[in-house]
C-alpha beads as a LAMMPS data file, in Angstrom:
LAMMPS data file: protein, C-alpha beads

84 atoms
83 bonds

1 atom types
1 bond types

-500.0 500.0 xlo xhi
-500.0 500.0 ylo yhi
-500.0 500.0 zlo zhi

Masses

1 110.0

Atoms # bond

1 1 1 -59.101 -153.138 72.122
2 1 1 -56.932 -150.178 71.538
3 1 1 -57.927 -146.780 73.190
4 1 1 -60.797 -145.460 70.906
5 1 1 -61.406 -141.935 70.249
6 1 1 -64.838 -140.414 69.884
7 1 1 -66.384 -141.423 66.714
8 1 1 -64.139 -144.275 66.228
9 1 1 -66.051 -147.526 64.749
10 1 1 -64.274 -150.968 64.916
11 1 1 -64.942 -154.038 62.741
12 1 1 -66.646 -155.437 65.769
13 1 1 -68.849 -152.684 66.292
14 1 1 -70.030 -152.755 62.526
15 1 1 -70.694 -156.649 62.930
16 1 1 -72.662 -155.853 66.249
17 1 1 -74.767 -153.574 64.247
18 1 1 -75.522 -155.722 61.331
19 1 1 -76.306 -158.432 63.821
20 1 1 -78.752 -156.327 65.394
21 1 1 -80.336 -155.170 62.261
22 1 1 -80.681 -158.721 61.078
23 1 1 -82.403 -159.677 64.337
24 1 1 -84.708 -156.903 64.200
25 1 1 -85.660 -157.581 60.562
26 1 1 -86.179 -161.015 61.419
27 1 1 -88.292 -160.268 64.443
28 1 1 -90.448 -157.960 62.271
29 1 1 -90.950 -160.561 59.286
30 1 1 -92.028 -163.225 61.960
31 1 1 -94.481 -160.782 63.208
32 1 1 -95.668 -160.194 59.868
33 1 1 -96.186 -163.736 59.050
34 1 1 -97.955 -164.293 62.425
35 1 1 -100.458 -161.271 61.420
36 1 1 -100.948 -162.878 57.956
37 1 1 -101.733 -166.345 59.508
38 1 1 -104.038 -164.986 62.005
39 1 1 -105.800 -162.871 59.556
40 1 1 -106.204 -165.748 57.143
41 1 1 -107.722 -168.257 59.544
42 1 1 -111.321 -168.953 58.922
43 1 1 -111.105 -167.452 55.406
44 1 1 -110.027 -170.451 53.544
45 1 1 -113.308 -171.997 53.141
46 1 1 -115.006 -169.365 51.267
47 1 1 -111.787 -168.279 49.212
48 1 1 -111.156 -168.397 45.756
49 1 1 -109.518 -171.439 44.501
50 1 1 -105.720 -170.650 44.808
51 1 1 -105.805 -168.013 47.433
52 1 1 -104.961 -170.611 50.096
53 1 1 -102.068 -171.544 48.483
54 1 1 -100.913 -168.037 47.709
55 1 1 -101.281 -167.358 51.603
56 1 1 -99.553 -170.348 52.346
57 1 1 -96.709 -169.528 49.852
58 1 1 -96.311 -165.945 51.110
59 1 1 -95.951 -167.266 54.429
60 1 1 -93.584 -169.891 53.762
61 1 1 -91.297 -167.025 51.910
62 1 1 -91.408 -165.023 54.780
63 1 1 -90.385 -167.547 57.212
64 1 1 -87.310 -168.653 54.788
65 1 1 -86.437 -165.209 54.587
66 1 1 -86.193 -164.704 58.228
67 1 1 -84.286 -167.843 58.669
68 1 1 -81.851 -166.661 56.316
69 1 1 -81.270 -163.457 58.492
70 1 1 -79.637 -165.972 61.090
71 1 1 -77.256 -167.899 58.815
72 1 1 -74.124 -166.613 58.592
73 1 1 -73.382 -162.745 57.923
74 1 1 -72.676 -160.572 54.904
75 1 1 -75.046 -160.502 51.881
76 1 1 -75.816 -164.091 51.794
77 1 1 -77.474 -163.673 55.268
78 1 1 -79.639 -161.104 53.742
79 1 1 -80.825 -162.822 50.433
80 1 1 -84.249 -161.594 49.224
81 1 1 -84.673 -158.682 51.621
82 1 1 -83.226 -154.869 51.818
83 1 1 -80.553 -154.673 54.316
84 1 1 -82.149 -151.225 55.561

Bonds

1 1 1 2
2 1 2 3
3 1 3 4
4 1 4 5
5 1 5 6
6 1 6 7
7 1 7 8
8 1 8 9
9 1 9 10
10 1 10 11
11 1 11 12
12 1 12 13
13 1 13 14
14 1 14 15
15 1 15 16
16 1 16 17
17 1 17 18
18 1 18 19
19 1 19 20
20 1 20 21
21 1 21 22
22 1 22 23
23 1 23 24
24 1 24 25
25 1 25 26
26 1 26 27
27 1 27 28
28 1 28 29
29 1 29 30
30 1 30 31
31 1 31 32
32 1 32 33
33 1 33 34
34 1 34 35
35 1 35 36
36 1 36 37
37 1 37 38
38 1 38 39
39 1 39 40
40 1 40 41
41 1 41 42
42 1 42 43
43 1 43 44
44 1 44 45
45 1 45 46
46 1 46 47
47 1 47 48
48 1 48 49
49 1 49 50
50 1 50 51
51 1 51 52
52 1 52 53
53 1 53 54
54 1 54 55
55 1 55 56
56 1 56 57
57 1 57 58
58 1 58 59
59 1 59 60
60 1 60 61
61 1 61 62
62 1 62 63
63 1 63 64
64 1 64 65
65 1 65 66
66 1 66 67
67 1 67 68
68 1 68 69
69 1 69 70
70 1 70 71
71 1 71 72
72 1 72 73
73 1 73 74
74 1 74 75
75 1 75 76
76 1 76 77
77 1 77 78
78 1 78 79
79 1 79 80
80 1 80 81
81 1 81 82
82 1 82 83
83 1 83 84
């Protein structure tokens, strides 16, 4: 690495920031899925038809989106979610 001046941003720094964002979002998505799963437990028996399938689909979508965040870098790793 060459001498950096204050305010210089390298490609490595940008990649590190992108990785940190993706990991943080992945953690948030997995926490959301865990909260939904915990809240839904015990509700399936009295739920309207299709409710359980909807919950399971939402959980699957969240888990798949979280998994995509660790696959590669760039836009492909953020498919279906906002990078912000």
